[in-house]
Kinemage of the C-alpha trace (Angstrom):
@kinemage 1
@onewidth
@group {chain A} dominant
@subgroup {mainchain}
@vectorlist {calphas} color= white
{ca met a 1} P 83.482 -61.603 95.800
{ca glu a 2} L 84.987 -58.807 98.088
{ca asn a 3} L 87.590 -61.391 99.269
{ca leu a 4} L 88.702 -62.924 95.572
{ca ile a 5} L 91.119 -61.289 93.426
{ca lys a 6} L 91.967 -62.262 90.134
{ca pro a 7} L 95.258 -64.322 89.613
{ca ser a 8} L 96.969 -61.059 87.508
{ca gln a 9} L 96.224 -58.720 90.389
{ca tyr a 10} L 97.416 -61.244 92.790
{ca ala a 11} L 100.401 -61.253 90.825
{ca lys a 12} L 100.836 -57.684 90.495
{ca glu a 13} L 100.422 -57.035 94.195
{ca cys a 14} L 102.734 -59.797 95.031
{ca gly a 15} L 105.405 -58.699 92.638
{ca ile a 16} L 105.511 -61.957 90.828
{ca ser a 17} L 104.588 -63.263 87.499
{ca arg a 18} L 101.284 -64.670 86.685
{ca gln a 19} L 102.787 -67.960 85.705
{ca ala a 20} L 104.232 -68.200 89.201
{ca val a 21} L 100.768 -67.846 90.561
{ca tyr a 22} L 99.375 -70.417 88.537
{ca ala a 23} L 102.056 -72.679 89.351
{ca lys a 24} L 101.428 -72.152 92.938
{ca ile a 25} L 97.806 -72.773 92.486
{ca lys a 26} L 98.582 -76.017 90.823
{ca lys a 27} L 100.882 -76.987 94.103
{ca gly a 28} L 97.979 -76.038 95.970
{ca thr a 29} L 100.160 -73.365 97.971
{ca ile a 30} L 97.576 -70.893 96.986
{ca his a 31} L 93.625 -71.578 97.515
{ca ser a 32} L 91.698 -70.774 94.551
{ca lys a 33} L 88.277 -70.829 93.516
{ca glu a 34} L 86.376 -70.892 90.201
{ca val a 35} L 83.554 -68.386 89.851
{ca asn a 36} L 81.474 -68.447 86.496
{ca gly a 37} L 84.214 -70.286 84.852
{ca gln a 38} L 87.154 -67.990 86.210
{ca ile a 39} L 89.726 -68.577 88.745
{ca tyr a 40} L 89.987 -66.391 91.690
{ca ile a 41} L 92.654 -66.366 94.772
{ca asp a 42} L 90.894 -66.666 97.944
{ca leu a 43} L 92.398 -64.174 100.638
{ca asn a 44} L 90.713 -65.183 103.366
{ca ser a 45} L 91.007 -69.024 103.053
{ca asp a 46} L 92.387 -71.274 105.818
{ca asn a 47} L 92.896 -74.431 103.675
{ca met a 48} L 96.662 -73.529 102.817
{ca ser a 49} L 99.288 -76.295 103.982
{ca pro a 50} L 101.288 -74.691 107.026
{ca asn a 51} L 104.176 -73.943 104.633
{ca ala a 52} L 102.284 -72.212 102.004
{ca gln a 53} L 100.529 -70.191 104.826
{ca ala a 54} L 103.921 -69.131 105.875
{ca glu a 55} L 104.891 -68.650 102.497
{ca glu a 56} L 102.141 -66.555 101.318
{ca ile a 57} L 101.319 -64.635 104.640
{ca glu a 58} L 103.703 -61.722 103.820
{ca pro a 59} L 102.152 -61.529 100.009
{ca ile a 60} L 98.620 -61.454 101.594
{ca glu a 61} L 99.382 -59.031 104.173
{ca gln a 62} L 100.748 -56.625 101.699
{ca ile a 63} L 97.830 -56.786 99.332
{ca lys a 64} L 95.451 -56.032 102.641
{ca ala a 65} L 97.614 -53.109 103.368
{ca ser a 66} L 97.660 -51.912 99.823
{ca ser a 67} L 94.067 -52.028 99.770
{ca phe a 68} L 93.649 -50.239 102.659
{ca his a 69} L 96.142 -47.545 101.234
{ca ala a 70} L 93.903 -47.183 98.098
{ca glu a 71} L 90.799 -46.392 100.632
{ca his a 72} L 92.992 -44.029 102.649
{ca gln a 73} L 94.310 -42.143 99.412
{ca thr a 74} L 90.166 -42.031 98.426
{ca val a 75} L 89.443 -40.514 101.680
{ca leu a 76} L 92.084 -38.068 101.632
{ca ala a 77} L 91.069 -36.833 98.058
{ca ser a 78} L 87.614 -36.460 99.040
{ca lys a 79} L 88.548 -34.254 101.921
{ca asn a 80} L 91.194 -32.226 99.820
{ca glu a 81} L 88.119 -31.388 97.427
{ca thr a 82} L 85.884 -30.157 100.357
{ca ile a 83} L 88.697 -27.893 101.656
{ca glu a 84} L 88.904 -26.563 98.356
{ca ile a 85} L 85.345 -26.008 98.191
{ca leu a 86} L 85.350 -24.198 101.535
{ca lys a 87} L 88.421 -21.828 100.344
{ca ser a 88} L 86.417 -20.736 97.325
{ca arg a 89} L 83.236 -20.163 99.523
{ca ile a 90} L 85.328 -17.901 101.916
{ca asn a 91} L 86.784 -15.976 99.078
{ca asp a 92} L 83.336 -15.271 97.892
{ca leu a 93} L 82.123 -14.296 101.353
{ca lys a 94} L 85.310 -12.004 101.612
{ca glu a 95} L 84.459 -10.232 98.044
{ca ser a 96} L 80.772 -9.820 99.188
{ca asn a 97} L 81.672 -8.044 102.409
{ca glu a 98} L 84.182 -5.611 100.443
{ca gln a 99} L 81.277 -5.067 98.224
{ca ile a 100} L 79.000 -4.164 101.207
{ca thr a 101} L 81.566 -2.023 102.761
{ca ser a 102} L 81.939 0.010 99.640
{ca val a 103} L 78.065 0.545 99.547
{ca leu a 104} L 78.096 1.554 103.141
{ca arg a 105} L 80.975 4.115 102.724
{ca gly a 106} L 79.358 5.639 99.850
{ca glu a 107} L 75.942 6.107 102.162
{ca ile a 108} L 78.010 7.687 104.866
{ca asp a 109} L 79.437 10.150 102.403
{ca leu a 110} L 76.202 11.110 101.301
{ca leu a 111} L 75.119 11.671 104.778
{ca lys a 112} L 77.931 13.727 105.526
{ca gln a 113} L 77.469 15.802 102.458
{ca ala a 114} L 73.792 16.263 103.213
{ca phe a 115} L 74.645 17.182 107.120
{ca thr a 116} L 77.177 20.035 105.636
{ca glu a 117} L 74.690 21.372 103.342
{ca met a 118} L 72.151 21.558 105.945
{ca arg a 119} L 74.453 22.983 108.418
{ca ser a 120} L 75.596 25.650 105.669
{ca ile a 121} L 71.753 26.826 105.427
{ca tyr a 122} L 70.722 26.845 109.115
{ca ser a 123} L 74.122 28.720 109.722
{ca ser a 124} L 72.884 31.457 107.060
{ca lys a 125} L 69.775 32.021 108.858
{ca leu a 126} L 71.328 32.122 112.105
{ca leu a 127} L 73.774 34.917 111.136
{ca ser a 128} L 71.054 36.619 109.317
{ca ser a 129} L 68.772 36.460 112.494
{ca gln a 130} L 71.455 37.650 114.665
{ca his a 131} L 72.534 40.440 112.020
{ca gln a 132} L 68.676 41.554 112.300
{ca leu a 133} L 68.361 41.464 115.994
{ca ala a 134} L 71.962 43.540 116.242
{ca leu a 135} L 70.225 45.939 113.946
{ca ser a 136} L 67.323 46.230 115.530
{ca glu a 137} L 68.880 47.170 118.633
{ca glu a 138} L 71.076 49.592 117.312
{ca arg a 139} L 68.076 51.569 115.671
{ca leu a 140} L 66.115 51.474 119.157
{ca asn a 141} L 69.141 53.315 120.427
{ca asn a 142} L 69.734 55.896 117.829
{ca lys a 143} L 66.197 56.440 116.079
{ca thr a 144} L 62.904 57.267 117.083
{ca glu a 145} L 60.556 54.473 116.218
{ca ala a 146} L 57.814 55.140 113.586
{ca val a 147} L 54.251 55.048 114.970
{ca ala a 148} L 51.620 53.558 112.573
{ca pro a 149} L 47.959 53.509 112.913
{ca leu a 150} L 46.831 50.176 113.938
{ca glu a 151} L 44.727 49.623 110.621
{ca asp a 152} L 48.259 50.233 109.045
{ca tyr a 153} L 50.225 47.518 110.727
{ca lys a 154} L 48.863 44.649 108.446
{ca gln a 155} L 50.352 45.945 105.238
{ca trp a 156} L 53.778 45.952 107.197
{ca val a 157} L 55.251 42.474 106.941
{ca thr a 158} L 58.692 41.393 107.984
{ca val a 159} L 61.424 40.656 105.898
{ca val a 160} L 61.282 36.810 106.769
{ca arg a 161} L 57.626 36.480 106.254
{ca tyr a 162} L 58.321 38.508 102.525
{ca leu a 163} L 60.803 35.901 101.908
{ca ser a 164} L 58.919 33.083 102.955
{ca lys a 165} L 55.672 34.336 101.151
{ca tyr a 166} L 57.626 34.455 97.836
{ca ser a 167} L 59.759 31.049 98.655
{ca ile a 168} L 63.104 32.907 98.147
{ca asn a 169} L 66.024 30.788 98.447
{ca pro a 170} L 67.558 30.695 101.931
{ca lys a 171} L 70.888 31.251 100.403
{ca tyr a 172} L 69.856 35.014 99.413
{ca tyr a 173} L 68.451 35.668 102.678
{ca ala a 174} L 71.815 37.545 104.125
{ca ser a 175} L 71.829 39.574 100.982
{ca ile a 176} L 68.115 40.798 100.878
{ca met a 177} L 68.046 41.598 104.634
{ca asp a 178} L 71.548 43.843 103.762
{ca tyr a 179} L 69.574 45.399 101.251
{ca val a 180} L 66.462 46.186 103.037
{ca asp a 181} L 68.458 47.721 105.943
{ca lys a 182} L 70.400 49.853 103.403
{ca ile a 183} L 67.085 51.081 101.631
{ca tyr a 184} L 65.688 51.834 105.446
{ca glu a 185} L 68.611 53.949 106.142
{ca asp a 186} L 68.191 55.864 102.611
{ca gly a 187} L 64.614 56.726 103.878
{ca asp a 188} L 63.046 54.241 101.166
{ca asp a 189} L 59.246 54.401 102.063
{ca arg a 190} L 58.764 50.846 100.926
{ca thr a 191} L 60.363 50.196 104.579
{ca arg a 192} L 59.421 51.141 108.245
{ca leu a 193} L 60.773 50.419 111.636
{ca ile a 194} L 57.734 48.707 113.643
{ca asn a 195} L 58.265 46.929 116.796
{ca his a 196} L 61.946 47.392 116.698
{ca glu a 197} L 62.393 45.539 113.489
{ca val a 198} L 62.434 46.891 109.929
{ca arg a 199} L 59.288 45.782 107.774
{ca leu a 200} L 58.507 45.897 103.985
{ca asn a 201} L 55.095 47.483 102.895
{ca ser a 202} L 53.593 44.391 101.353
{ca asn a 203} L 51.537 46.782 98.917
{ca lys a 204} L 54.701 48.191 97.356
{ca val a 205} L 57.154 44.920 97.290
{ca asp a 206} L 56.770 41.741 95.337
{ca leu a 207} L 59.134 39.120 93.712
{ca glu a 208} L 60.561 41.996 91.525
{ca phe a 209} L 61.887 43.451 94.886
{ca ala a 210} L 64.037 40.461 95.260
{ca lys a 211} L 65.413 40.518 92.108
{ca glu a 212} L 66.121 44.287 92.510
{ca ala a 213} L 68.042 43.285 95.983
{ca leu a 214} L 70.055 41.036 94.580
{ca ser a 215} L 70.936 42.763 91.382
C-alpha cells in the first residue's frame, strides 16, 4: 500500500482535478489498482504506455519529491524540539550554578567573619602578655621583689590563672590586668610581685574581684 495513493491525493499533488485523474485512468494513461473495492494509483507501475509514461513522469516525480519534503520537515521539527529541550536544560544548569555560587560566597563570608573574631581575641591576649612582660621588666629594674615563704606560694596565683579559673571572657583580660597593676602600685595587699610577675592572693580574690576591676 505504500506505493498506492488515492486519486484525490494524486490529483492534489499533480495540480489537476479528480475528474482529469479518473479520465486518465479510463484511458489507461495512469495505472490503477482496486483494493477492497477502492481505486488507488500505482506510483511504481511500469505498465503505462510510452506516451503515458512521458506524460506522467513529471507528476510522479513531483509526488515523490513532495513525500521526501514532508519527511524532511518531520525530521527538522524533531531536531528543533530536541534543541529547545537542550536549551532549557542549559538554563536550568546556569540557575543551579548561580545558587551554588551564592551559597559558597555566604560560607566564605562566614569564614572571614570567624577568622576576624579569632584574630581579635588572640591579638588581645598577645597585647596583654606583652604588656605584662614589659611591666614585669620595669618592676624588676625599679623595685625589690617580695620574698614569701615557700608554703605561701600556693596561695599566690598569676592573673592568667585567676582569669582561667573563673572563666572570664578574654575581651576583659586587658582591663583586669591593668587594674591589677594599678592596685599593686597602690600597695594593695591582695597583690604581690613573685618571680618578676604580679600575682593575686587566691584567698582574697574571687569572681567579685573581676566585677570590681571592670566597674
